[in-house]
N, C-alpha and C positions, 0 to 999 in steps of 0.2 A: 646482613653483608649480601652484598648480588654475590654470581659466582661468575669468573670471565664468559659464559654463558652467556648469560643476562644483558653480561654490557657489552658480545659482541650485536646484540638485541640490540640494545638503546643506540648501538654507534647502526643499528643498521636504522634503523626510525630516523637517529640524527639527517645521517647522509639524502636517504629519500627524501625525509623536510626541507636540507641542504645541500644541497649535491653541491661537491665540490667545482672549484672553479679548476681544468684542473680536465687532459686532453689525455686518453687513452684508457686502457679497463680501471677499474677503482682497487685496487690488493693493495691487502692488511698484513703486512710483512713479517711486524710480527711484536710482540706483547711483552710491556715491562706494569711494575708495578710496587708500588712504596706501600707504607699501612694505610696510608688514604685512599689515592685514586687507583688505577688501571688505566699505561695509556699502550691506547695504538700507532704503528709504526708503519705512516700510508701513506701511497698514490697511486701514480699509476703501473702497472702491473709491467704493463710496456722499458719504464725505468730498473724499475725496482723488484725485475729478474734479465731483465732481456740487457738492459743498461743503456739503454737510445736516450741519449743530451735532451733530445727534441721533447720530452716526453716527464720531466726531471718540474719538481712541484717549485717551485716561487713567490710562497708565500707565505709567509713568516708565521702560522700556526699550529699550534701544538692546541691535540683535546683531550683533555683530563674522561674520566668518567669515577665519578663521584662510588665507590668500593659499599658506601651506608645508604646511599640514599637511591644509586642506577643516575640519577641525575646527568647530562657530559655536556660535557663545557667546553668550550672556546674562551682560547688564550694566545696570547700574542710567545710564540716564541726561543726569545730575546729575554724576554722577564723569566722566564721558567729558568734559563739553565741552570744552577746549582739544582733545582728538586732533579729537573728530567735525566742529570749524570749521576745522584744519591737514587736514580729507577734500578727495580734489580729487572733480569728479564725471568719470562715464563716460560718455561717449555707443552707446547702445548704439541700433546695425538697431529703426530698425522692421519 
């Protein structure tokens, strides 16, 4: 079973290989999970923290990290609304 720390490392490797098409500084705002996957909420720090609209994401991507294998997969957000809606937030220590 993959830990949240291992999921974070897998996500970092994924972003290094596939840089996201965003302006600003990459920022992970929070994490969610279900039995199968971890879900990071990501975007630019300028949008997620500062609320600057010009830095918002315009893609339709959601990224899942498989809890068993650690595999990272990009999927279409609109096709996963129900899965995402059912996921629960993870309390991440500061």
